[in-house]
C-alpha positions as CSV (number, residue, x, y, z in Angstrom):
1,X,-6.8,-20.2,25.6
2,X,-8.0,-17.7,22.9
3,X,-5.7,-15.9,21.1
4,X,-5.3,-12.2,20.4
5,X,-6.0,-12.8,16.6
6,X,-8.5,-15.0,17.1
7,X,-10.7,-12.9,19.5
8,X,-10.1,-9.9,17.1
9,X,-11.2,-11.9,14.0
10,X,-14.5,-12.8,15.8
11,X,-15.2,-9.4,16.9
12,X,-14.8,-8.2,13.2
13,X,-16.9,-10.9,11.9
14,X,-19.4,-9.9,14.4
15,X,-19.5,-6.4,13.3
16,X,-19.9,-7.2,9.9
17,X,-22.7,-9.3,10.4
18,X,-24.7,-6.6,12.3
19,X,-23.8,-4.3,9.8
20,X,-25.2,-6.9,7.0
21,X,-28.3,-7.0,9.3
22,X,-28.6,-3.2,9.9
23,X,-26.8,-1.1,7.2
24,X,-27.0,1.9,9.9
25,X,-24.6,0.0,12.0
26,X,-21.1,0.9,11.0
27,X,-17.7,1.0,12.9
28,X,-14.3,2.2,12.7
29,X,-11.1,-0.2,11.9
30,X,-7.4,0.2,12.3
31,X,-5.9,3.0,10.0
32,X,-2.1,2.9,10.9
33,X,-0.3,-0.5,10.3
34,X,2.9,-0.4,12.6
35,X,5.0,-3.8,12.1
36,X,3.5,-6.7,13.4
37,X,0.0,-5.3,13.0
38,X,-0.2,-5.5,9.2
39,X,-3.2,-7.8,9.7
40,X,-4.8,-6.4,12.8
41,X,-8.4,-5.0,12.0
42,X,-8.6,-2.5,14.9
43,X,-6.3,-0.1,16.7
44,X,-4.5,-1.9,19.8
45,X,-1.6,-4.3,20.4
46,X,-1.1,-7.8,20.9
47,X,1.4,-7.1,23.4
48,X,-0.9,-4.7,25.5
49,X,-3.6,-7.5,24.9
50,X,-6.6,-5.1,23.8
51,X,-8.1,-3.5,21.0
52,X,-11.1,-1.4,20.2
53,X,-13.3,0.3,17.9
54,X,-16.0,3.1,17.8
55,X,-19.5,3.4,16.3
56,X,-19.7,7.4,16.3
57,X,-17.6,9.3,14.1
58,X,-17.0,12.6,16.5
59,X,-14.0,14.7,15.8
60,X,-12.3,15.8,19.2
61,X,-8.7,17.7,19.3
62,X,-6.8,19.0,22.2
63,X,-3.3,18.5,23.2
64,X,-2.4,15.2,24.0
65,X,-5.3,13.1,22.2
66,X,-5.4,11.2,18.9
67,X,-8.4,8.8,20.6
68,X,-12.1,8.4,20.3
69,X,-14.7,10.1,22.3
70,X,-16.4,6.8,23.1
71,X,-14.3,3.9,22.3
72,X,-15.6,0.3,22.7
73,X,-12.9,-1.9,24.2
74,X,-12.1,-5.8,24.2
75,X,-9.4,-7.0,26.4
76,X,-7.6,-10.4,27.0
77,X,-6.9,-10.7,30.9
78,X,-3.7,-12.2,32.5
79,X,-5.7,-15.5,33.3
80,X,-6.8,-15.7,29.4
81,X,-10.3,-14.8,30.0
82,X,-12.0,-11.9,28.1
83,X,-13.3,-8.7,28.8
84,X,-15.5,-5.8,27.3
85,X,-16.4,-2.0,28.2
86,X,-17.0,1.1,26.6
87,X,-15.0,4.2,27.5
88,X,-15.7,7.7,27.4
89,X,-13.0,10.2,27.5
90,X,-12.8,14.2,27.0
91,X,-10.9,17.1,28.3
92,X,-12.3,19.4,30.8
93,X,-11.1,22.1,29.1
94,X,-12.2,22.5,25.8
95,X,-10.6,25.2,23.4
96,X,-13.2,25.3,20.9
97,X,-17.1,24.7,20.4
98,X,-16.5,21.1,18.9
99,X,-14.8,20.0,21.9
100,X,-17.2,21.9,24.2
101,X,-20.1,20.0,22.8
102,X,-18.3,16.7,22.7
103,X,-17.6,17.0,26.7
104,X,-21.5,18.1,27.1
105,X,-22.7,15.1,25.0
106,X,-20.7,12.5,27.5
107,X,-21.6,14.5,30.4
108,X,-25.4,14.3,29.6
109,X,-25.6,10.5,29.3
110,X,-23.3,9.6,32.4
111,X,-26.0,9.2,34.8
112,X,-28.4,7.5,32.4
113,X,-25.6,4.7,31.6
114,X,-24.6,4.7,35.4
115,X,-28.0,3.8,36.4
116,X,-29.3,1.6,33.6
117,X,-25.5,-0.5,32.9
118,X,-23.3,0.6,36.0
119,X,-19.7,1.9,35.7
120,X,-16.5,0.4,36.5
121,X,-14.3,3.4,36.3
122,X,-15.5,7.1,37.1
123,X,-12.8,10.1,37.3
124,X,-12.6,12.2,40.1
125,X,-14.0,15.8,39.9
126,X,-10.3,17.2,40.3
127,X,-9.2,15.2,37.1
128,X,-8.3,17.2,34.0
129,X,-10.2,14.8,32.0
130,X,-13.9,13.6,32.2
131,X,-13.6,9.8,31.9
132,X,-15.9,6.8,32.7
133,X,-16.1,3.1,31.7
134,X,-19.4,1.2,31.5
135,X,-19.7,-2.0,33.3
136,X,-19.8,-5.6,31.7
137,X,-22.7,-7.7,32.6
138,X,-19.9,-10.2,33.6
139,X,-16.2,-9.7,35.2
140,X,-15.0,-11.9,32.8
141,X,-15.7,-14.2,30.1
142,X,-14.3,-17.7,28.9
143,X,-16.4,-17.5,25.5
144,X,-16.4,-14.8,22.7
145,X,-19.9,-15.6,21.8
146,X,-21.2,-15.0,25.4
147,X,-19.3,-11.7,25.4
148,X,-20.5,-10.4,22.3
149,X,-24.1,-11.4,23.5
150,X,-24.1,-9.0,26.3
151,X,-22.4,-6.4,24.5
152,X,-25.0,-6.5,22.2
153,X,-27.5,-6.0,24.7
154,X,-25.8,-3.1,26.3
155,X,-25.4,-1.4,22.4
156,X,-29.3,-1.8,22.2
157,X,-29.7,0.6,25.3
158,X,-26.5,2.8,24.3
159,X,-27.0,3.5,20.6
160,X,-30.2,5.0,20.7
161,X,-29.3,6.7,23.9
162,X,-26.2,8.6,22.3
163,X,-27.8,9.2,18.9
164,X,-30.7,11.1,21.0
165,X,-28.1,13.0,23.0
166,X,-26.0,13.9,19.7
167,X,-29.3,15.2,18.0
168,X,-29.9,17.3,21.1
169,X,-26.5,18.5,21.6
170,X,-26.7,19.6,17.8
171,X,-29.9,21.6,18.4
172,X,-27.9,23.8,21.1
173,X,-24.6,23.7,18.6
174,X,-25.6,23.1,14.7
175,X,-22.1,23.2,13.8
176,X,-21.4,20.1,16.1
177,X,-20.0,17.6,14.0
178,X,-21.1,14.3,15.4
179,X,-22.9,11.0,14.5
180,X,-22.9,7.6,12.9
181,X,-20.3,6.8,10.2
182,X,-21.4,7.7,6.9
183,X,-21.5,4.7,4.5
184,X,-19.0,6.4,2.2
185,X,-16.6,6.7,5.0
186,X,-17.4,3.7,6.3
187,X,-16.7,1.7,2.8
188,X,-13.7,3.5,2.4
189,X,-12.3,2.5,5.8
190,X,-13.3,-1.4,5.0
191,X,-11.6,-1.2,1.4
192,X,-8.2,0.4,2.7
193,X,-8.3,-2.3,5.2
194,X,-8.9,-5.1,3.2
195,X,-6.1,-3.9,0.6
196,X,-3.4,-3.8,3.3
197,X,-4.1,-7.2,4.6
198,X,-4.5,-8.6,1.1
199,X,-1.2,-7.1,0.1
200,X,0.7,-8.0,3.2
201,X,-0.4,-11.7,2.5
202,X,0.2,-11.9,-1.3
203,X,3.8,-13.4,-0.6
204,X,5.4,-14.9,2.4
205,X,7.7,-13.0,4.4
206,X,11.7,-13.1,4.5
207,X,12.6,-16.4,6.6
208,X,16.1,-15.6,7.3
209,X,18.9,-12.9,7.4
210,X,19.5,-11.4,3.6
211,X,22.7,-9.4,4.5
212,X,25.2,-12.3,4.1
213,X,23.6,-13.6,1.1
214,X,23.4,-10.4,-1.2
215,X,25.8,-9.8,-3.8
216,X,24.2,-6.4,-5.1
217,X,26.5,-3.5,-4.6
218,X,25.2,-1.1,-2.0
219,X,24.8,1.8,-4.3
220,X,24.4,1.3,-8.0
221,X,22.7,3.4,-10.9
222,X,20.8,2.0,-13.6
223,X,22.1,4.1,-16.9
224,X,20.7,4.3,-20.7
225,X,18.8,6.0,-23.2
226,X,14.8,6.7,-22.7
227,X,12.6,3.6,-23.0
228,X,15.1,0.9,-22.0
229,X,13.0,-0.5,-18.8
230,X,15.5,1.3,-16.1
231,X,12.7,2.0,-13.8
232,X,11.1,-1.3,-14.6
233,X,14.1,-3.1,-13.7
234,X,14.5,-1.1,-10.2
235,X,11.3,-3.0,-9.2
236,X,12.8,-6.3,-9.6
237,X,16.3,-5.4,-8.2
238,X,14.7,-3.9,-5.2
239,X,12.4,-7.1,-4.5
240,X,15.6,-9.4,-5.1
241,X,17.5,-7.4,-2.5
242,X,14.8,-7.3,0.2
243,X,13.6,-10.8,-0.5
244,X,15.7,-13.1,-2.6
245,X,13.5,-15.8,-2.2
246,X,10.7,-14.2,-4.2
247,X,9.9,-15.9,-7.7
248,X,10.5,-13.1,-10.2
249,X,9.2,-15.2,-12.9
250,X,5.6,-14.7,-11.9
251,X,3.5,-12.4,-13.9
252,X,4.1,-8.7,-13.5
253,X,0.9,-7.9,-11.5
254,X,2.1,-10.5,-8.7
255,X,5.7,-8.7,-8.7
256,X,3.9,-5.4,-8.6
257,X,1.8,-6.8,-5.7
258,X,4.9,-8.0,-4.0
259,X,6.6,-4.3,-4.5
260,X,3.7,-2.3,-3.3
261,X,3.6,-4.6,-0.1
262,X,7.4,-4.0,0.5
263,X,6.7,-0.3,-0.1
264,X,3.7,-0.3,2.6
265,X,6.0,-2.2,5.1
266,X,8.5,0.4,4.6
267,X,11.2,-1.8,3.5
268,X,11.2,-0.2,-0.3
269,X,11.0,3.6,-0.7
270,X,10.6,5.2,-4.1
271,X,11.3,8.7,-4.8
272,X,12.3,11.1,-7.9
273,X,14.8,14.1,-7.9
274,X,14.0,17.1,-9.5
275,X,15.3,20.5,-9.8
276,X,13.5,21.9,-6.8
277,X,14.7,18.8,-4.4
278,X,16.8,19.8,-1.6
279,X,18.7,18.8,1.3
280,X,15.7,19.6,3.6
281,X,13.6,17.1,1.5
282,X,16.0,14.5,1.6
283,X,17.9,14.5,4.7
284,X,16.0,16.9,7.4
285,X,14.8,20.4,7.9
286,X,12.4,22.8,9.6
287,X,9.0,22.4,8.3
288,X,5.5,24.1,9.4
289,X,3.2,22.0,11.3
290,X,-0.5,21.9,10.9
291,X,-2.3,23.1,14.3
292,X,-4.7,20.8,16.0
293,X,-7.1,23.9,16.0
294,X,-7.5,26.6,12.9
295,X,-7.2,29.3,15.6
296,X,-3.6,28.2,17.0
297,X,-0.7,29.7,15.3
298,X,1.4,27.9,12.8
299,X,4.5,25.9,14.6
300,X,7.6,24.6,13.3
301,X,9.5,21.3,13.5
302,X,12.2,19.3,12.5
303,X,11.1,17.0,9.9
304,X,13.0,13.9,8.7
305,X,13.5,13.7,5.1
306,X,13.0,10.8,2.7
307,X,16.5,9.4,3.1
308,X,16.8,10.0,6.9
309,X,13.5,8.0,7.5
310,X,14.4,4.9,5.7
311,X,17.8,5.3,7.1
312,X,16.6,5.3,10.7
313,X,14.6,2.5,9.9
314,X,17.1,0.5,8.7
315,X,19.5,1.3,11.5
316,X,17.1,0.3,14.1
317,X,16.5,-2.9,12.6
318,X,20.5,-3.4,12.3
319,X,20.8,-2.5,15.8
320,X,18.2,-4.5,17.1
321,X,19.8,-7.9,15.6
322,X,23.3,-6.8,17.3
323,X,21.2,-6.3,20.6
324,X,22.2,-8.7,23.6
325,X,18.6,-9.4,23.9
326,X,17.7,-10.1,20.2
327,X,13.9,-11.0,21.0
328,X,12.9,-7.3,22.3
329,X,10.9,-5.0,20.0
330,X,12.6,-2.7,17.6
331,X,12.5,1.1,18.9
332,X,10.1,1.7,16.5
333,X,7.6,-0.9,17.6
334,X,8.1,-0.1,21.4
335,X,7.5,3.6,20.4
336,X,4.4,2.6,18.5
337,X,3.1,0.9,21.4
338,X,3.7,3.8,23.7
339,X,1.8,6.0,21.3
340,X,-1.2,3.5,21.2
341,X,-1.3,3.3,24.9
342,X,-1.0,7.0,25.3
343,X,-3.7,7.6,22.5
344,X,-6.1,5.8,24.8
345,X,-4.7,7.2,28.1
346,X,-2.8,10.5,27.8
347,X,-2.8,10.5,31.4
348,X,-0.2,8.2,32.1
349,X,2.4,8.8,35.0
350,X,5.9,8.7,34.3
351,X,7.6,8.7,37.7
352,X,10.9,10.4,38.3
353,X,13.5,9.2,40.6
354,X,12.8,11.7,43.2
355,X,9.7,10.3,45.2
356,X,6.3,12.1,44.8
357,X,7.1,13.7,41.3
358,X,5.8,12.7,38.0
359,X,5.5,14.0,34.5
360,X,2.9,13.2,32.0
361,X,3.5,13.5,27.7
362,X,1.7,16.2,26.0
363,X,2.4,14.6,22.4
364,X,4.4,13.4,20.0
365,X,6.2,15.0,17.0
366,X,8.6,13.6,14.2
367,X,11.5,14.1,16.3
368,X,10.5,14.8,19.9
369,X,8.3,14.1,22.8
370,X,6.5,17.0,24.5
371,X,5.8,16.7,28.4
372,X,4.5,18.7,31.5
373,X,7.5,18.6,33.8
374,X,7.0,18.1,37.4
375,X,6.5,21.9,37.9
376,X,3.7,22.0,35.2
377,X,6.2,23.8,32.5
378,X,5.7,22.7,29.0
379,X,8.6,24.5,27.1
380,X,10.9,21.2,27.0
381,X,10.8,17.9,25.2
382,X,12.8,14.6,25.0
383,X,14.7,13.8,21.6
384,X,13.4,10.6,20.1
385,X,16.6,10.0,18.4
386,X,18.3,10.1,22.0
387,X,15.8,7.6,23.3
388,X,16.6,5.3,20.4
389,X,20.5,5.5,21.3
390,X,19.7,4.8,25.0
391,X,17.3,2.0,24.1
392,X,20.0,0.3,22.0
393,X,22.7,0.8,24.4
394,X,24.7,3.0,21.6
395,X,24.2,6.5,23.2
396,X,25.5,7.6,26.6
397,X,23.6,10.6,28.6
398,X,23.6,12.2,31.5
399,X,20.6,11.5,33.5
400,X,21.2,13.9,36.7
401,X,20.7,17.3,35.2
402,X,18.4,19.1,32.9
403,X,16.1,17.3,30.6
404,X,18.0,14.2,31.2
405,X,16.1,13.2,34.4
406,X,12.9,12.6,32.4
407,X,14.5,10.2,30.0
408,X,14.9,6.9,32.2
409,X,11.1,6.8,33.2
410,X,10.2,6.7,29.4
411,X,12.9,4.5,28.3
412,X,12.0,2.1,31.2
413,X,8.3,2.1,29.8
414,X,9.6,1.4,26.3
415,X,11.3,-1.7,27.6
416,X,8.3,-3.1,29.2
417,X,6.5,-3.9,25.9
418,X,7.4,-7.3,25.0
419,X,7.8,-9.3,21.6
420,X,4.7,-11.8,21.7
421,X,6.1,-13.7,18.8
422,X,8.9,-15.1,20.9
423,X,11.0,-14.9,17.7
424,X,14.6,-13.1,17.4
425,X,14.7,-10.0,15.3
426,X,15.7,-10.8,11.6
427,X,18.2,-8.8,10.0
428,X,16.1,-7.0,6.9
429,X,17.0,-5.4,3.7
430,X,15.8,-1.9,2.8
431,X,16.0,-0.2,-0.5
432,X,15.6,3.2,-1.5
433,X,15.0,3.7,-5.2
434,X,15.8,7.3,-6.6
435,X,14.1,7.6,-10.0
436,X,16.0,10.5,-12.4
437,X,18.9,10.9,-10.2
438,X,20.8,13.0,-12.3
439,X,18.0,15.6,-12.7
440,X,18.7,16.9,-8.9
441,X,21.6,18.8,-7.6
442,X,23.3,16.0,-5.8
443,X,25.7,17.8,-3.9
444,X,22.8,20.2,-2.2
445,X,20.4,17.1,-1.9
446,X,23.1,14.6,-0.1
447,X,25.2,17.5,1.8
448,X,27.7,15.7,3.8
449,X,26.0,12.4,3.7
450,X,27.6,11.6,0.4
451,X,30.6,10.1,2.0
452,X,28.6,8.1,4.6
453,X,27.0,6.1,2.0
454,X,30.3,4.3,1.0
455,X,30.2,0.9,1.7
456,X,33.3,1.1,4.3
457,X,31.9,4.1,5.9
458,X,28.6,2.5,6.8
459,X,27.7,1.8,10.4
460,X,29.4,-1.4,12.0
461,X,32.6,-1.4,9.8
462,X,36.1,-0.2,10.9
463,X,36.0,2.8,9.1
464,X,32.5,3.8,10.0
465,X,31.7,7.7,10.2
466,X,29.2,9.7,12.1
467,X,28.2,13.2,11.5
468,X,26.3,15.7,13.3
469,X,23.2,16.9,11.6
470,X,23.0,20.6,11.2
471,X,19.2,21.2,12.1
472,X,18.4,18.4,14.8
473,X,22.1,18.3,16.2
474,X,21.9,14.6,16.6
475,X,24.3,12.1,15.4
476,X,23.5,10.3,12.2
477,X,25.2,7.2,10.3
478,X,24.0,4.9,7.4
479,X,23.5,1.5,8.3
480,X,24.8,-1.5,6.1
481,X,21.4,-3.1,5.4
482,X,20.1,0.0,3.2
483,X,20.7,-0.3,-0.5
484,X,20.4,2.8,-3.1
485,X,19.1,2.1,-6.6
486,X,19.5,5.0,-9.0
487,X,18.3,5.7,-12.5
488,X,19.8,7.8,-14.8
489,X,18.6,8.8,-18.4
490,X,21.8,9.7,-20.4
491,X,19.8,11.6,-22.9
492,X,19.2,14.1,-20.4
493,X,21.7,16.9,-20.8
494,X,21.9,17.3,-16.8
495,X,24.2,14.0,-17.1
496,X,27.0,16.3,-18.2
497,X,27.2,18.1,-14.9
498,X,26.6,14.7,-12.7
499,X,28.6,15.2,-9.3
500,X,32.0,13.3,-9.6
501,X,31.7,12.5,-6.0
502,X,28.6,10.5,-6.8
503,X,29.9,8.7,-9.7
504,X,33.0,7.7,-7.4
505,X,30.5,6.1,-4.9
506,X,27.8,4.1,-7.3
507,X,28.2,1.1,-9.5
508,X,27.1,1.9,-12.9
509,X,25.3,-0.9,-14.7
510,X,24.2,0.3,-18.5
511,X,20.7,-0.3,-20.0
512,X,20.7,-0.5,-23.7
513,X,18.0,-0.9,-26.1
514,X,17.0,-4.6,-26.5
515,X,15.4,-5.1,-30.2
516,X,14.8,-8.7,-29.4
517,X,12.3,-7.9,-27.3
518,X,9.9,-6.4,-29.9
519,X,10.5,-9.2,-32.6
520,X,7.9,-11.1,-33.7
521,X,8.8,-13.8,-31.4
522,X,9.6,-11.4,-28.5
523,X,6.0,-10.1,-28.8
524,X,4.6,-13.5,-28.7
525,X,6.6,-14.5,-25.6
526,X,5.7,-11.5,-23.8
527,X,1.6,-12.3,-24.6
528,X,2.1,-15.6,-23.2
529,X,3.5,-14.8,-20.0
530,X,1.0,-12.1,-19.5
531,X,-1.5,-14.8,-19.4
532,X,0.3,-17.6,-17.7
533,X,-2.9,-18.9,-16.0
534,X,-5.6,-18.3,-18.8
535,X,-6.9,-21.1,-21.2
536,X,-6.4,-20.4,-24.9
537,X,-10.3,-19.7,-25.0
538,X,-10.1,-16.7,-22.7
539,X,-11.8,-13.9,-24.2
540,X,-9.6,-11.1,-23.4
541,X,-6.5,-13.2,-24.3
542,X,-8.1,-14.5,-27.5
543,X,-8.7,-10.8,-28.6
544,X,-5.3,-9.9,-27.9
545,X,-3.6,-12.9,-29.8
546,X,-5.8,-12.0,-32.6
547,X,-4.6,-8.6,-33.1
548,X,-1.0,-9.6,-32.5
549,X,-0.8,-12.7,-34.8
550,X,-2.7,-10.2,-37.5
551,X,-0.1,-7.6,-37.0
552,X,2.9,-10.1,-36.9
553,X,1.6,-12.1,-40.0
554,X,1.9,-15.3,-37.9
555,X,1.8,-18.4,-39.8
556,X,-1.1,-20.7,-39.2
557,X,1.7,-23.5,-38.3
558,X,2.5,-21.4,-35.2
559,X,-1.0,-21.3,-34.3
560,X,-1.3,-25.3,-34.4
561,X,2.0,-25.5,-32.3
562,X,1.9,-22.6,-29.8
563,X,0.5,-24.8,-27.1
564,X,3.5,-27.4,-27.4
565,X,5.6,-24.3,-27.0
566,X,3.8,-22.7,-24.1
567,X,4.0,-26.1,-22.2
568,X,7.8,-26.0,-22.7
569,X,8.0,-22.6,-21.7
570,X,5.7,-22.8,-18.5
571,X,7.8,-25.9,-17.3
572,X,11.0,-24.0,-17.5
573,X,9.9,-20.9,-16.2
574,X,10.2,-17.3,-17.6
575,X,13.5,-17.1,-19.5
576,X,14.3,-14.5,-22.1
577,X,16.2,-17.1,-24.1
578,X,12.7,-18.8,-24.7
579,X,12.0,-16.1,-27.5
580,X,14.3,-18.1,-29.8
581,X,11.6,-21.0,-29.7
582,X,9.6,-18.7,-32.5
583,X,12.6,-18.2,-34.8
584,X,11.5,-21.4,-37.0
585,X,8.4,-19.7,-37.9
586,X,7.5,-17.3,-40.6
587,X,6.1,-13.9,-40.0
588,X,4.5,-11.9,-42.9
589,X,3.7,-8.6,-41.0
590,X,4.3,-5.5,-42.9
591,X,6.6,-3.9,-40.4
592,X,9.0,-5.6,-38.4
593,X,9.4,-3.7,-35.1
594,X,12.9,-5.2,-34.4
595,X,14.2,-4.1,-38.0
596,X,12.4,-0.5,-37.5
597,X,14.1,0.1,-34.0
598,X,17.5,-1.0,-35.2
599,X,17.2,1.2,-38.2
600,X,16.6,4.4,-36.2
601,X,19.2,3.6,-33.4
602,X,21.9,2.9,-36.2
603,X,21.3,6.5,-37.5
604,X,20.9,8.1,-34.3
605,X,24.4,6.5,-33.0
606,X,26.1,8.2,-36.0
607,X,24.2,11.6,-35.7
608,X,24.7,11.6,-32.1
609,X,25.9,9.0,-29.8
610,X,24.6,5.7,-28.0
611,X,23.3,7.8,-25.2
612,X,20.6,9.3,-27.6
613,X,19.2,5.9,-28.6
614,X,15.5,5.1,-28.6
615,X,14.5,1.9,-26.2
616,X,12.3,-0.7,-27.1
617,X,9.7,-0.2,-24.2
618,X,8.1,2.4,-26.6
619,X,7.1,-0.5,-28.7
620,X,6.5,-3.1,-26.2
621,X,2.7,-2.8,-26.4
622,X,2.4,-2.4,-30.2
623,X,-0.3,-4.9,-31.6
624,X,-1.5,-3.0,-34.6
625,X,-0.8,-0.3,-37.3
626,X,-2.9,2.2,-35.1
627,X,-1.1,1.4,-31.9
628,X,2.2,1.9,-33.8
629,X,1.0,5.2,-35.2
630,X,0.2,6.5,-31.5
631,X,3.6,5.7,-30.5
632,X,5.2,7.1,-33.2
633,X,3.6,10.7,-32.9
634,X,3.3,10.6,-29.2
635,X,6.7,9.4,-28.6
636,X,9.4,8.6,-31.2
637,X,9.0,12.0,-33.2
638,X,8.9,14.3,-30.0
639,X,11.8,12.5,-28.8
640,X,13.9,13.0,-31.9
641,X,12.7,16.9,-32.1
642,X,14.2,17.1,-28.5
643,X,17.3,15.3,-29.6
644,X,17.8,17.6,-32.6
645,X,16.8,20.7,-31.1
646,X,14.2,21.4,-34.0
647,X,17.1,20.4,-36.7
648,X,14.6,18.9,-39.3
649,X,17.4,18.2,-41.7
650,X,18.9,15.5,-39.3
651,X,15.3,14.5,-38.3
652,X,14.9,13.5,-41.8
653,X,18.3,11.8,-42.2
654,X,16.5,9.3,-39.4
655,X,13.0,9.4,-40.9
656,X,13.2,9.9,-44.3
657,X,11.6,12.0,-46.9
658,X,8.1,11.1,-46.4
659,X,7.9,12.0,-42.8
660,X,9.7,15.3,-42.9
661,X,9.0,17.4,-45.8
662,X,9.4,21.3,-46.8
663,X,6.7,23.4,-45.6
664,X,4.8,25.3,-48.3
665,X,4.6,28.8,-47.2
666,X,2.8,32.0,-48.3
667,X,4.6,35.0,-50.0
668,X,6.2,37.3,-47.4
669,X,8.7,40.0,-46.9
670,X,10.7,41.0,-44.2
671,X,10.4,44.7,-42.4
672,X,12.6,47.2,-44.2
673,X,16.1,46.9,-42.4
674,X,19.7,47.0,-43.6
675,X,20.7,43.6,-42.9
676,X,23.4,41.8,-45.3
677,X,22.0,38.4,-45.1
678,X,18.4,39.4,-45.4
679,X,18.2,37.7,-48.8
680,X,19.7,34.1,-47.5
681,X,16.7,34.0,-44.9
682,X,14.4,34.8,-47.6
683,X,15.2,31.9,-49.5
684,X,15.8,29.7,-46.4
685,X,13.6,26.5,-46.3
686,X,11.2,25.5,-43.5
687,X,10.5,22.0,-42.6
688,X,7.4,20.0,-40.9
689,X,6.4,16.5,-39.7
690,X,3.8,14.7,-42.1
691,X,1.0,13.8,-40.0
692,X,-0.1,10.3,-41.2
693,X,-2.7,9.4,-38.2
694,X,-5.3,9.4,-40.2
695,X,-4.0,7.4,-43.0
696,X,-2.6,3.8,-42.2
697,X,-1.7,3.2,-46.2
698,X,0.5,6.5,-46.2
699,X,1.9,5.8,-42.9
700,X,2.9,2.5,-43.9
701,X,4.6,3.5,-47.0
702,X,6.4,6.3,-45.0
703,X,8.0,3.6,-42.7
704,X,8.9,1.3,-45.8
705,X,10.9,4.3,-46.9
706,X,12.3,5.0,-43.7
707,X,13.7,1.1,-43.9
708,X,15.0,1.8,-47.4
709,X,12.3,-0.8,-48.6
710,X,11.5,1.5,-51.7
């Protein structure tokens, strides 16, 4: 029996081969990646046994449609055989000229297709939509190759027919947007598809429940001075929480690829707090929605914020694992199936319990499903959150009155979608990273939810709490499989006003400068692990090694034994303790970065405090005097100017007299004014930072004085 994935891949390869033969032949691929469809090539689902594409880029929009005007559809029948056809679909009540031309287009070619190929379906005249489907050359196929051969023959007739019809329609309406996909758009679609599939396949998916094995605190904040690697370490921590089996000793590119994959899968979300961040951005708020037609007025809808979106996803996963039927789809997966099916057939009828009465869905928003009721009214909608509670059996509702009578039919439809994998739903962990958490007004951003993030107040615990949100009026709780990691720069003055409520609910981990990482051994250790699979004669590696060894003044003895050291390091895996392997070698470099940073930080701790030190990360890329000069003038000096509010006397105590000098100024006089302290200001010295960016020798001399070597 041919599998869905096998069929889909064969069709994709066939379409690609046709493009290779004729570059004018282009097609669409899947844009949205729902869970379970990360490696799918086309819109459609394995559960519904269909997928499809279009060869024409023809924008259409009207209430209740997100599909294509002309859709090439492939199906796996119940008996395991295959089928194809081309579907033409458009409203008979177009609201603008684009839609009107699209309707005219498919109506103009209908008889030609009917006479030449035949139709397997044709909508009635009373139908609100113009719908018809081409007849395949056989009722069903057991061979993918045979099906594609017949489809190819149909396309030989259809493609030129449709292209000519488009050209004719554009003569009547020059603004009509229609035609084959452009090369640029086609390549962009393929690039995005390949990136999504490759990222998903970078690493294995988690193979077991993680919640019981996790020891990380639910809420934690990494805090410390700038440049200590706080944001850098959140990536590792987030991956470790979501997938403890992932090897974090790999090179950084593999770790970043895994992080990107988990972000695209929705298990990790990254955000940054700032002064204008508010409750509406983080939890939920009323936001304007872009109208489908420029002539339409702006509408407003309740939109979930960053925290609520990931909390609802994590909650759905948590509740699906607690369900009696652990093999059923999560609510989000079932809803995606419904949306995909509705995309292709907006006329799906949902029966009411009273015989003879039905209703149809008009569209989906972030929080609700709009529908046309049994009497034709369109003013009501169904709450997606309520549907979710009903789906998991955690919500009670009155189905006998008001909009309640419309929920059972949609709920029943959601429950018809099956988990084709047959696996039990796996409990997954989710992570929200909040960078610069202290820069936002935490009380305003979190609102009443600051209490809900406590571990004992999470969903499923004895002290679990649930609140009713102010905009949606829906109940909300925080699941136990959602972790929050924040970062906090202690040099930021906003730390002083950090909400006490936040402090009590987070575990704090201090991140201090680690000068050992920029010692000669630390920099070589880092270089070796940046190129773990490259031979010693690799051109890029050789160039970087040459620069770094020259800057550090590495001995020839080290160059002879580096391969032995690397063999030992590689066998052990990446460990920071391996830096000690280089301690026995001599380094005659002019500037020792470790000593330089330690000297600066000793002075800063006396003049200010340990919250205003300088992190090692600023020096991690330094491999020459030129890169050190750039770091000093682009990062270190501006940071000191900020720390001391322009007090050049204290900056001079840190950097020395060769970096900070008295500024020569021309003779001047104040305006005539009777002011007792005028004379003292006239004698006041003004200082400036000496710029050595164009003189390596003077820069080195200034650094030596800074370190009291002169």
